[in-house]
C-alpha positions in Angstrom: -94.9 32.6 20.8 -91.6 32.9 19.0 -91.8 35.7 16.2 -91.5 34.3 12.8 -88.6 36.5 11.8 -86.4 35.1 14.7 -87.2 31.3 13.7 -86.1 32.3 10.1 -82.9 34.0 11.1 -81.7 31.0 13.3 -81.2 28.6 10.3 -78.3 30.4 8.6 -76.3 30.7 11.7 -76.5 27.0 12.4 -75.7 26.2 8.9 -72.5 28.4 9.1 -71.5 26.7 12.2 -72.0 23.3 10.8 -69.9 24.2 7.7 -67.1 25.6 9.9 -67.0 22.4 12.0 -67.1 20.2 8.8 -64.3 22.2 7.3 -62.2 22.1 10.5 -62.7 18.3 10.7 -61.7 17.5 7.2 -58.5 19.8 7.5 -57.7 18.2 10.9 -58.0 14.6 9.3 -55.7 15.7 6.3 -53.4 17.2 8.7 -53.1 14.0 10.7 -52.6 11.9 7.6 -49.9 14.2 6.2 -48.1 14.0 9.7 -48.1 10.2 9.5 -46.7 10.3 6.0 -43.9 12.7 7.1 -43.1 10.5 10.2 -43.0 7.3 8.0 -40.7 8.9 5.3 -38.3 10.2 8.2 -38.1 6.8 9.7 -37.6 4.9 6.5 -34.0 6.4 5.6 -32.7 5.3 8.9 -32.9 1.6 8.1 -31.7 2.2 4.5 -28.7 4.2 5.6 -27.8 1.7 8.2 -27.8 -1.1 5.7 -25.8 0.8 3.1 -23.3 1.8 5.8 -22.7 -1.7 6.8 -22.3 -2.9 3.2 -19.8 -0.1 2.2 -17.4 -0.6 5.0 -13.9 -1.7 3.7 -12.9 -5.2 4.4 -9.7 -5.5 6.5 -6.6 -7.0 4.9 -6.2 -9.4 7.9 -9.5 -10.6 9.5 -9.9 -12.6 12.8 -10.9 -16.0 12.1 -14.0 -17.6 13.9 -11.6 -20.3 14.8 -8.5 -19.5 16.8 -6.5 -22.3 15.0 -6.9 -20.3 11.7 -5.3 -17.1 13.2 -1.6 -16.8 13.4 0.0 -14.3 15.6 3.7 -13.1 15.1 6.2 -10.9 17.0 7.5 -9.4 13.7 6.1 -8.9 10.3 7.7 -10.6 7.4 10.2 -8.6 5.2 9.2 -8.6 1.6 12.0 -7.8 -0.8 11.8 -9.2 -4.4 15.0 -10.6 -5.9 16.7 -8.4 -8.5 15.7 -8.7 -12.1 18.1 -8.9 -15.1 19.4 -5.4 -15.7 19.1 -4.5 -12.0 22.2 -3.4 -9.8 22.4 -6.6 -8.1 21.4 -9.2 -10.6 24.6 -11.3 -11.4 24.0 -14.1 -13.8 21.5 -16.7 -14.9 22.3 -20.2 -16.2 21.8 -20.4 -20.0 20.3 -23.8 -19.4 18.0 -22.5 -16.7 19.5 -24.5 -13.9 20.3 -21.7 -11.6 20.3 -17.9 -11.1 22.7 -15.8 -8.9 22.6 -12.3 -7.5 25.4 -9.9 -6.5 26.4 -10.3 -2.9 28.8 -7.8 -1.3 30.2 -10.5 1.0 31.2 -12.8 -1.8 35.0 -13.0 -2.2 37.6 -14.8 -4.5 40.6 -16.3 -2.8 43.9 -14.8 -3.9 45.9 -16.8 -5.0 43.0 -18.7 -6.8 43.6 -22.4 -5.9 40.7 -24.1 -7.7 37.0 -24.3 -8.4 36.0 -25.0 -5.1 33.1 -22.6 -4.0 30.3 -22.3 -1.3 27.9 -20.3 0.7 26.9 -20.0 4.4 23.7 -18.3 5.4 21.5 -17.6 8.5 17.8 -17.4 7.8 15.5 -15.8 10.7 11.8 -16.6 10.4 8.8 -15.3 12.5 6.4 -17.5 14.2 4.4 -18.0 10.9 7.7 -19.2 9.1 8.1 -15.9 7.2 11.5 -14.2 6.7 12.2 -11.2 9.0 15.2 -8.8 9.4 15.3 -9.1 13.4 13.9 -5.7 14.2 12.1 -7.2 17.2 15.3 -8.7 18.6 17.8 -5.8 18.4 21.3 -6.4 19.8 21.1 -10.1 18.9 24.3 -11.7 17.4 24.6 -15.1 15.9 28.1 -16.5 15.5 29.0 -19.4 13.4 32.7 -20.6 13.8 34.5 -21.5 10.7 37.7 -23.4 9.8 41.2 -22.4 8.7 40.2 -23.1 5.0 38.0 -19.8 5.2 40.2 -17.7 7.3 41.3 -15.6 4.4 37.7 -14.2 3.8 37.3 -10.7 5.1 33.8 -11.3 6.4 34.2 -14.5 8.3 36.3 -16.4 10.7 34.0 -16.6 12.3 30.7 -15.8 10.4 29.0 -13.2 12.7 25.3 -12.0 11.8 24.1 -8.8 13.8 20.4 -8.0 14.1 18.5 -6.0 12.9 20.0 -6.7 9.5 19.0 -3.3 8.0 20.8 -1.4 10.7 24.1 -3.3 10.3 24.6 -4.2 6.5 24.1 -2.3 3.3 22.5 -5.4 1.8 20.7 -7.0 4.7 19.3 -10.0 2.7 20.9 -11.2 -0.3 19.8 -14.7 -1.2 16.6 -16.5 -2.1 17.2 -20.0 -0.6 13.7 -21.2 -0.2 10.5 -21.6 -2.2 9.8 -22.0 -5.9 8.1 -20.1 -8.7 7.5 -20.8 -12.5 9.4 -17.6 -13.3 12.7 -18.6 -11.8 15.0 -21.7 -11.8 15.5 -21.3 -8.1 13.6 -19.6 -5.2 10.3 -18.1 -5.0 11.3 -14.6 -6.1 11.9 -13.1 -2.6 15.0 -12.7 -0.6 15.1 -14.6 2.6 18.6 -15.2 4.0 21.9 -13.2 4.9 24.9 -15.1 3.5 28.4 -14.9 2.6 30.2 -16.6 -0.4 33.5 -17.8 -1.4 35.4 -19.1 -4.6 38.9 -20.3 -5.4 39.4 -23.2 -2.9 41.2 -26.4 -4.0 38.8 -29.2 -5.1 40.0 -31.5 -2.4 39.5 -28.8 0.4 37.5 -29.5 3.6 35.1 -26.8 4.7 34.3 -26.9 8.5 31.9 -25.0 10.6 30.9 -25.0 14.3 27.5 -24.8 16.2 25.8 -21.4 16.1 25.9 -19.3 19.1 23.1 -16.8 19.9 23.9 -13.9 22.2 22.3 -10.7 23.3 19.3 -9.5 25.4 16.7 -11.4 23.4 18.1 -15.0 23.4 15.0 -16.2 25.0 12.9 -15.1 22.0 14.9 -17.0 19.3 15.0 -20.8 18.8 17.8 -22.4 16.9 15.7 -24.7 14.6 18.7 -26.5 13.1 21.1 -26.8 9.9 20.5 -27.4 6.4 23.7 -28.7 4.5 24.0 -29.3 0.9 27.4 -30.4 -0.3 28.6 -31.6 -3.8 25.5 -30.4 -5.6 23.3 -27.4 -6.5 21.0 -25.9 -3.9 17.5 -27.1 -3.9 15.1 -24.4 -2.9 12.0 -26.6 -3.0 12.1 -27.3 0.7 10.7 -26.0 3.8 13.3 -24.5 6.1 11.6 -25.6 9.4 11.0 -29.2 8.2 14.4 -29.7 6.6 16.6 -28.3 9.3 18.4 -30.9 11.4 20.7 -31.0 14.3 24.2 -30.0 14.1 25.3 -33.8 14.7 23.1 -35.0 11.8 24.1 -32.0 9.3 27.8 -33.0 9.8 29.7 -29.8 10.6 31.4 -29.5 7.1 32.1 -31.4 3.9 35.2 -32.1 1.5 35.2 -31.2 -2.1 36.0 -33.6 -4.9 36.4 -32.9 -8.7 32.7 -33.7 -9.5 31.5 -32.0 -6.3 33.2 -28.6 -5.9 30.3 -26.7 -4.4 28.6 -26.7 -1.0 26.1 -24.7 1.0 24.9 -24.4 4.5 21.8 -22.5 6.0 21.4 -22.0 9.8 17.7 -21.8 10.5 16.4 -19.6 13.4 12.9 -18.9 14.4 11.4 -16.1 16.7 9.4 -17.2 19.9 8.5 -13.8 21.2 5.5 -11.8 22.2 3.4 -12.6 19.2 0.5 -10.1 18.9 0.5 -9.3 15.2 -2.2 -11.2 13.4 -1.4 -12.5 9.9 -3.1 -14.8 7.4 -1.5 -18.2 7.3 -2.9 -18.7 3.8 -1.2 -15.7 2.4 2.1 -16.2 0.5 4.8 -13.7 0.8 4.3 -13.1 -2.9 0.6 -12.1 -2.2 1.7 -9.5 0.1 4.4 -8.3 -2.1 1.8 -7.8 -4.8 -0.2 -5.6 -2.3 2.9 -3.6 -1.5 3.7 -3.0 -5.1 0.2 -1.9 -5.7 0.4 0.6 -3.0 3.7 1.9 -4.2 2.4 2.3 -7.8 -0.6 4.3 -6.3 1.9 6.5 -4.4 3.9 7.0 -7.4 0.7 8.3 -9.4 -0.1 5.0 -11.2 -3.7 3.9 -11.8 -5.0 7.2 -10.8 -8.5 6.5 -12.4 -9.0 3.5 -10.6 -7.9 4.9 -7.3 -10.1 8.0 -7.8 -13.0 5.6 -8.3 -12.2 3.7 -5.1 -12.0 7.0 -3.1 -15.3 8.1 -4.6 -16.9 4.8 -3.5 -15.7 5.2 0.0 -16.8 8.7 0.6 -20.1 9.0 -1.2 -22.0 5.8 -0.6 -23.5 7.0 2.8 -22.9 10.7 3.1 -23.1 12.4 -0.3 -25.0 9.9 -2.4 -28.5 10.8 -1.2 -27.7 14.6 -1.3 -26.2 14.8 -4.8 -28.9 12.7 -6.4 -26.5 9.8 -7.5 -27.6 7.2 -5.1 -29.7 4.5 -6.6 -31.7 4.1 -3.5 -34.5 6.6 -3.6 -35.4 6.0 -0.1 -32.4 7.5 1.2 -33.8 11.1 1.0 -35.7 13.5 3.2 -39.2 15.0 2.5 -39.0 18.0 0.1 -40.7 21.4 0.3 -43.7 20.2 -1.4 -45.0 18.5 1.7 -44.1 21.3 4.0 -46.0 23.8 1.5 -49.2 21.6 1.9 -48.8 21.6 5.6 -48.5 25.2 5.7 -51.5 25.8 3.5 -53.7 23.5 5.7 -52.6 25.2 8.8 -53.4 28.7 7.2 -56.9 27.4 6.4 -57.5 26.1 9.9 -56.6 29.5 11.3 -58.8 31.4 8.8 -61.7 29.0 9.6 -61.5 29.4 13.4 -61.3 33.1 13.1 -64.4 33.4 11.1 -67.6 34.2 13.0 
């Protein structure tokens, strides 16, 4: 028979063990729940950060089109040089009636003696594969020669008319004329230089001006196509034309013209186009003027203009993904990590478990 005192003493021991087990179970369940919360919070920012990173990436200026037909590749980028404005060094004169505008050309000469009002211009225009003007840096050592007749032999820059590429390495004013395009701000041209020319004044008003077929020489002749000639005698030059569509063969152009009293002016443009290793993508819908505006904006930025706006742009690029979460400025509250409050609770529960297990 079990002594009464031993039966009575066994009840408190079982109660203490049951209490310990219950406390341990509750703490364990709480710990498991908190670990689950921590894991969920740790995983959530990954998706948020990835989404914000994709949205914050800058859009390239030139994008690959889904259709190959919408992407044009060129062997040389366009040269973008705005025409001189009134008051600039190379601005010459504008017609009071708004019919024409002229710019200073270092290859413009007046015949001495001056024999009449016969005047004119001959140009060479080099375009890339997208039809944009270039200076010929991709075809160095190329020479284009246009023979001229006796009537222009007095001119220092012709007889014949020779153009050496690249233009910027051979001339102090590589491009001097705006022969193509239109803009509402100017009576002629689109506002950007596109041609290398020479000009003359002082010929008799019954003089005949002649020119021969253009000859292309140099190591890159297989990369340049002679598109044709655009001749406009006896009238003002019309810039509202496409050089590639308007150029015709030498035979069709005529090879020269004869002045008359009511038609004492004439112009000729020889149109060339690159056909080289085209690996530079360009946007066919972007006008030269749009590109120039981008260049002008970058230049203003470099000169210190629009500093507030540029500072904001830089801030957006650098803080969207990296510092926005840590400095508290990011609007997405999920792009944070668990704070020390959760860690403190975990530590307290751990200490409680240890204390419970060590109790007898």
